[in-house]
C-alpha positions in Angstrom: 69.2 84.3 -56.7 69.2 80.6 -55.9 66.4 80.3 -53.3 62.8 79.0 -53.3 60.8 79.9 -50.3 57.3 80.4 -49.0 56.9 82.6 -45.9 54.3 84.3 -43.7 54.6 87.2 -41.4 51.9 87.3 -38.7 50.8 90.1 -36.5 48.7 89.4 -33.4 49.9 85.9 -32.5 53.0 84.7 -30.7 55.4 82.2 -32.2 54.0 79.3 -30.3 50.4 80.0 -31.6 51.7 80.5 -35.2 53.6 77.2 -35.0 50.8 75.3 -33.4 48.4 76.4 -36.1 50.9 75.0 -38.6 51.3 71.8 -36.7 54.9 72.6 -35.8 57.0 73.2 -32.7 60.1 75.3 -32.0 63.2 73.1 -31.7 65.2 75.9 -30.2 68.1 75.2 -32.6 69.4 78.5 -34.2 69.5 78.7 -38.0 71.9 81.1 -39.7 69.5 81.4 -42.6 66.6 79.2 -43.8 68.0 77.2 -46.8 66.2 74.5 -48.8 64.7 71.9 -46.5 64.9 74.2 -43.4 61.6 75.3 -41.8 62.3 78.2 -39.5 60.8 81.1 -37.5 62.0 84.5 -36.5 60.7 87.6 -34.7 60.9 90.9 -36.4 61.8 94.1 -34.5 58.1 95.1 -34.9 57.0 91.9 -33.1 55.8 90.0 -36.2 56.4 86.3 -36.3 58.0 85.2 -39.6 57.8 81.5 -40.6 59.8 80.3 -43.7 59.3 77.0 -45.5 60.3 75.5 -48.8 58.7 76.8 -52.0 55.2 75.3 -52.4 54.8 74.1 -48.8 52.2 76.6 -47.8 48.9 76.4 -49.8 46.7 79.4 -49.9 44.1 77.4 -47.9 46.6 76.8 -45.2 47.6 80.5 -45.2 43.9 81.5 -44.9 43.4 79.1 -42.0 46.5 80.6 -40.2 45.1 84.1 -40.7 41.8 83.4 -38.8 41.4 86.2 -36.2 44.6 88.0 -37.3 46.2 89.7 -40.3 49.2 88.4 -42.1 51.4 88.9 -45.2 52.4 85.8 -47.1 54.8 85.5 -50.0 56.4 83.0 -52.4 59.5 83.4 -54.4 61.6 81.3 -56.8 64.8 83.0 -57.5 65.9 80.9 -60.5 62.8 81.5 -62.6 62.2 85.0 -61.2 58.6 84.4 -60.1 57.3 86.1 -56.9 53.9 86.6 -55.2 52.7 88.4 -52.1 49.3 88.2 -50.5 47.5 90.1 -47.7 45.1 88.1 -45.5 42.7 89.2 -42.8 40.6 86.9 -40.7 40.7 83.9 -43.0 40.2 85.9 -46.3 42.7 87.0 -49.0 42.3 90.8 -49.3 44.8 91.6 -52.0 47.7 90.1 -54.0 50.6 91.1 -56.2 52.5 88.6 -58.4 54.9 88.6 -61.3 53.7 86.8 -64.4 54.9 83.2 -64.6 57.5 82.0 -67.1 54.9 80.0 -69.2 52.6 83.1 -69.4 55.2 85.6 -70.7 54.8 86.9 -74.2 57.7 88.0 -76.3 56.9 90.3 -79.2 60.4 91.6 -79.7 60.3 93.1 -76.2 59.9 91.7 -72.8 56.3 92.3 -71.8 56.4 91.3 -68.2 53.7 92.7 -65.9 52.6 92.6 -62.4 49.3 90.9 -61.7 47.4 92.9 -59.0 44.2 91.7 -57.3 42.3 93.7 -54.7 43.6 96.9 -53.2 47.3 96.5 -52.1 48.6 98.7 -49.3 49.7 102.2 -50.1 53.5 101.2 -50.2 52.8 99.2 -53.3 52.5 102.2 -55.7 55.9 103.6 -55.0 57.6 100.2 -55.1 55.9 99.3 -58.4 56.7 102.7 -60.0 60.4 102.5 -59.0 60.8 99.0 -60.5 58.9 99.9 -63.7 61.2 102.9 -64.2 64.3 100.6 -64.0 63.1 98.3 -66.7 64.7 98.4 -70.1 62.5 96.7 -72.8 65.6 95.9 -74.8 67.2 94.0 -71.9 65.8 90.6 -71.1 67.5 90.7 -67.7 65.5 93.7 -66.7 62.6 91.3 -65.8 64.5 90.9 -62.5 63.4 94.4 -61.5 59.7 93.4 -61.5 60.5 90.1 -59.7 61.7 92.2 -56.7 58.6 94.4 -56.5 56.4 91.8 -54.6 59.4 90.9 -52.5 60.0 94.4 -51.4 56.3 94.8 -50.6 56.5 91.7 -48.5 59.5 93.1 -46.6 58.0 96.6 -46.2 54.8 95.0 -44.6 56.1 91.9 -43.0 59.8 92.5 -42.1 61.5 89.8 -44.3 62.3 88.7 -47.8 65.1 86.4 -48.8 67.6 89.0 -50.0 66.4 92.0 -47.9 68.8 94.0 -45.8 66.5 94.1 -42.7 65.7 90.4 -42.9 69.3 89.3 -43.0 69.7 90.3 -39.4 66.8 88.2 -38.0 67.7 85.3 -35.8 65.9 82.2 -37.2 65.2 79.0 -35.2 64.5 75.6 -36.7 61.1 74.0 -36.3 59.9 70.4 -36.3 56.5 68.7 -36.8 54.5 68.4 -33.6 53.6 64.9 -32.4 49.9 65.5 -33.2 50.7 66.6 -36.8 52.9 63.5 -37.3 50.0 61.3 -35.9 47.6 62.9 -38.5 50.1 62.1 -41.3 50.5 58.4 -40.3 47.0 57.8 -39.2 47.3 57.7 -35.4 49.7 57.8 -32.6 52.3 55.0 -32.2 51.5 52.8 -29.2 54.7 53.8 -27.4 53.9 57.5 -27.3 
């Protein structure tokens, strides 16, 4: 589980609009899979645009801005420390979220007491996913925390069509993206004179 990604899956916008809202452009260069340092986009069979970035690249404010006028599913996962989150947004507002408790917040009283943190009213698929993962847990086995780590990721895949280790998502064709000239200009304080 050596990955650390942020990603969004957007319905109602084409890839050029999603990338433009993020200050990015399609390079047209295929990616086998988005690894650390790769920013990429793909189109799911359901027509959703998936954008993948490094862990921590997408703030919740940026995700809210991207969701104006549309709905999206956003997620974050760090495979080494087994933390994961998934959020649902509509028209600039977070509607619901599901996350695993972070490493620093875990309590050990002889048993692993991991839990899922749920805010709002997640979609109906969540209950079955949660119940299946809770049933797999063994309180005497510290490695069983991985089952809960996968619950938000499976919900992200069920709703948005991709998660880092998901079967469906492994078949998506990703393409590398680059910063647009206007977003670079904002970063450096203006356009270079030769552009």
